[in-house]
C-alpha positions as CSV (number, residue, x, y, z in Angstrom):
1,M,-82.2,-11.0,-106.0
2,R,-83.8,-14.4,-105.4
3,K,-83.7,-15.1,-109.2
4,G,-79.9,-14.5,-109.2
5,I,-79.4,-16.9,-106.2
6,V,-81.4,-19.6,-108.0
7,W,-79.3,-19.3,-111.2
8,S,-76.1,-19.4,-109.1
9,M,-77.2,-22.6,-107.3
10,A,-78.2,-24.2,-110.6
11,I,-74.9,-23.5,-112.2
12,A,-73.0,-24.7,-109.1
13,G,-75.1,-27.9,-109.0
14,T,-74.4,-28.5,-112.7
15,M,-70.6,-28.2,-112.1
16,I,-70.7,-30.5,-109.1
17,F,-72.7,-33.1,-111.0
18,A,-70.4,-32.9,-114.0
19,S,-67.3,-33.3,-111.8
20,C,-68.7,-36.3,-109.9
21,G,-70.5,-38.1,-112.7
22,G,-69.4,-41.7,-113.2
23,N,-70.0,-41.6,-117.0
24,E,-67.7,-38.8,-117.9
25,E,-66.1,-39.3,-121.3
26,V,-62.3,-39.0,-121.3
27,K,-61.0,-37.4,-124.5
28,E,-57.6,-38.5,-125.7
29,E,-55.3,-35.8,-126.8
30,T,-54.2,-36.0,-130.5
31,P,-50.4,-36.2,-130.7
32,L,-48.8,-33.1,-132.3
33,E,-47.5,-33.8,-135.8
34,I,-43.9,-32.9,-136.2
35,C,-42.5,-32.5,-139.7
36,F,-38.8,-32.5,-140.8
37,Y,-37.8,-30.8,-144.0
38,A,-34.9,-31.7,-146.2
39,Y,-33.5,-29.7,-149.1
40,D,-33.8,-31.3,-152.6
41,S,-31.0,-29.9,-154.7
42,T,-32.4,-31.4,-157.9
43,S,-35.5,-29.1,-157.6
44,T,-33.8,-25.8,-157.6
45,V,-34.7,-23.5,-160.4
46,F,-33.2,-20.0,-160.9
47,A,-34.3,-17.7,-163.8
48,W,-33.5,-14.2,-164.8
49,T,-35.0,-11.9,-167.5
50,A,-33.1,-9.0,-168.9
51,Y,-34.6,-6.4,-171.3
52,K,-33.4,-4.8,-174.5
53,T,-34.8,-2.0,-176.8
54,N,-37.0,0.7,-175.6
55,A,-39.9,-1.7,-175.9
56,K,-38.3,-3.9,-173.2
57,A,-38.0,-7.1,-175.3
58,P,-37.3,-9.9,-172.8
59,V,-34.2,-12.1,-172.9
60,A,-34.5,-15.0,-170.5
61,G,-31.7,-17.1,-169.0
62,T,-30.3,-19.0,-166.0
63,F,-27.0,-20.4,-164.8
64,N,-26.1,-24.0,-165.3
65,E,-23.9,-24.1,-162.2
66,I,-25.7,-23.2,-159.0
67,I,-24.4,-24.3,-155.6
68,I,-26.7,-24.1,-152.6
69,T,-25.5,-24.6,-149.0
70,G,-27.1,-24.5,-145.6
71,E,-28.9,-26.7,-143.1
72,T,-29.8,-30.0,-144.8
73,S,-32.6,-31.0,-142.5
74,S,-34.7,-29.2,-139.9
75,D,-38.1,-29.2,-138.2
76,N,-38.1,-25.4,-138.7
77,P,-38.5,-24.6,-142.4
78,V,-38.1,-20.8,-141.8
79,A,-34.8,-21.3,-140.0
80,M,-33.7,-23.7,-142.7
81,I,-34.5,-21.3,-145.5
82,E,-32.8,-18.4,-143.6
83,S,-29.6,-20.6,-143.5
84,M,-29.5,-20.9,-147.3
85,K,-26.5,-19.6,-149.2
86,F,-25.9,-19.7,-152.9
87,S,-23.2,-19.2,-155.5
88,M,-23.8,-19.0,-159.2
89,K,-20.9,-19.3,-161.6
90,T,-21.3,-16.6,-164.2
91,A,-19.3,-18.5,-166.8
92,S,-22.2,-21.0,-166.8
93,V,-24.8,-18.4,-167.9
94,E,-27.4,-20.0,-170.2
95,T,-29.7,-18.3,-172.6
96,Q,-30.1,-21.1,-175.2
97,N,-27.7,-19.1,-177.5
98,P,-24.0,-20.0,-177.2
99,E,-22.8,-16.8,-178.8
100,R,-24.9,-14.7,-176.5
101,N,-23.8,-16.7,-173.5
102,G,-20.2,-16.0,-174.3
103,K,-20.8,-12.2,-174.7
104,I,-22.7,-12.0,-171.4
105,A,-20.0,-13.9,-169.5
106,S,-17.1,-11.9,-171.0
107,L,-18.5,-8.5,-171.6
108,F,-20.9,-8.0,-168.7
109,F,-19.6,-10.2,-165.9
110,G,-16.0,-9.9,-167.2
111,T,-16.1,-6.1,-167.2
112,I,-17.3,-6.0,-163.6
113,N,-15.0,-8.7,-162.5
114,T,-17.7,-11.1,-161.2
115,P,-16.8,-14.8,-161.6
116,S,-19.7,-15.7,-159.3
117,I,-22.8,-14.2,-157.9
118,D,-23.0,-15.1,-154.2
119,G,-25.7,-14.5,-151.7
120,R,-27.7,-15.6,-148.7
121,V,-31.2,-15.4,-147.4
122,K,-31.2,-12.9,-144.6
123,K,-34.8,-12.7,-143.4
124,L,-38.3,-14.0,-144.2
125,K,-40.8,-11.4,-143.0
126,D,-44.3,-12.1,-141.8
127,N,-45.8,-9.9,-144.6
128,G,-44.6,-12.2,-147.4
129,K,-41.5,-10.3,-148.1
130,A,-38.0,-11.7,-148.0
131,I,-34.6,-10.1,-147.8
132,I,-31.7,-11.7,-149.8
133,E,-28.2,-10.3,-149.6
134,V,-26.5,-10.5,-153.1
135,S,-22.7,-10.0,-153.7
136,M,-21.5,-8.9,-157.1
137,N,-18.7,-6.7,-158.4
138,G,-17.1,-6.8,-155.0
139,M,-20.2,-5.2,-153.4
140,K,-23.0,-6.5,-151.2
141,A,-26.6,-5.2,-151.5
142,D,-29.9,-6.3,-149.9
143,V,-32.7,-7.3,-152.3
144,E,-36.3,-7.4,-151.2
145,G,-38.9,-9.6,-153.0
146,D,-42.0,-11.6,-152.6
147,Y,-41.8,-15.1,-151.3
148,T,-44.2,-18.1,-150.7
149,F,-43.8,-21.3,-148.9
150,V,-46.6,-23.7,-149.7
151,D,-46.5,-27.5,-149.5
152,G,-42.8,-27.4,-148.9
153,K,-42.1,-25.3,-152.0
154,F,-40.2,-22.0,-151.5
155,T,-40.4,-19.3,-154.2
156,F,-38.9,-15.9,-154.4
157,D,-39.6,-13.2,-157.1
158,T,-38.2,-9.7,-157.4
159,T,-36.9,-7.0,-159.8
160,V,-33.4,-5.6,-159.3
161,D,-31.4,-2.8,-160.8
162,V,-27.8,-3.9,-161.3
163,S,-26.6,-0.3,-160.9
164,I,-26.7,-0.8,-157.1
165,W,-23.6,-3.0,-157.7
166,N,-22.0,-0.4,-159.9
167,A,-22.5,-2.6,-162.9
168,M,-23.3,0.0,-165.5
169,L,-19.9,-0.4,-167.1
170,G,-20.9,-4.0,-167.9
171,I,-24.2,-2.9,-169.3
172,Q,-22.5,-0.4,-171.5
173,A,-19.9,-2.8,-172.7
174,L,-22.5,-5.5,-173.6
175,N,-24.8,-2.9,-175.3
176,T,-22.0,-1.5,-177.4
177,A,-21.0,-5.0,-178.6
178,C,-24.7,-5.9,-179.3
179,K,-25.8,-2.5,-180.6
180,E,-27.8,-3.8,-183.6
181,L,-29.4,-6.6,-181.6
182,H,-30.5,-4.1,-179.0
183,T,-32.0,-1.6,-181.4
184,G,-35.7,-1.4,-181.6
185,D,-38.1,-0.2,-184.3
186,D,-37.5,3.4,-183.1
187,G,-33.8,3.1,-184.0
188,V,-32.6,3.4,-180.4
189,S,-30.2,0.8,-179.0
190,K,-30.8,0.1,-175.3
191,L,-30.0,-2.5,-172.7
192,W,-32.0,-2.0,-169.5
193,S,-30.3,-2.2,-166.1
194,E,-33.4,-3.7,-164.5
195,V,-33.5,-7.5,-164.3
196,T,-36.3,-9.7,-162.9
197,L,-35.3,-12.7,-160.9
198,S,-37.2,-15.9,-159.9
199,F,-36.0,-18.6,-157.6
200,S,-37.7,-21.8,-156.4
201,T,-36.8,-24.9,-154.6
202,Q,-38.7,-27.9,-153.1
203,F,-38.2,-29.2,-149.6
204,I,-39.0,-32.9,-148.9
205,S,-41.1,-33.2,-145.8
206,D,-41.3,-36.2,-143.4
207,C,-44.1,-35.9,-140.9
208,N,-44.8,-38.1,-137.9
């Protein structure tokens, strides 16, 4: 018991000495850094990859006309990203092949009456998943994918099946017109309904 009392008195004395000492060092608090983020439209890159033949030969492309809207500046990058909306004009589809561009625009998007693909970022989850709502063929569907936000750069990657927008008539029309080009070594002509998507954009940060 006596040992416990001695320790208690020692601790109490130390606290009193520390609180009354004339040489106590006063630490200055470091100001909290606040960063504002601004969207850089010139940095936006959207890419898609479709697949043909049973061997899934890739066909890569993008759209030349992409319009992004939303908050232009914010100190909350998550809220800023979740405010983003996009519209891609399907007539501007680009695959580095003018003839193929025209067929995709008229036979696929034309068949499903989709002059533009529109969407918005609905939610960034804590587990690295993002939900993006995409409108096509008069229908809206939620698409989930993986996202990152590192050093102000936002990236989103996913794989979608266009059948969720009832777009199989467009797939069939394009595959019929390009039957030979979509035929593999096994003699089977096929255009897959799965498409991989990749989106990235850079936010300019100003911290003070």
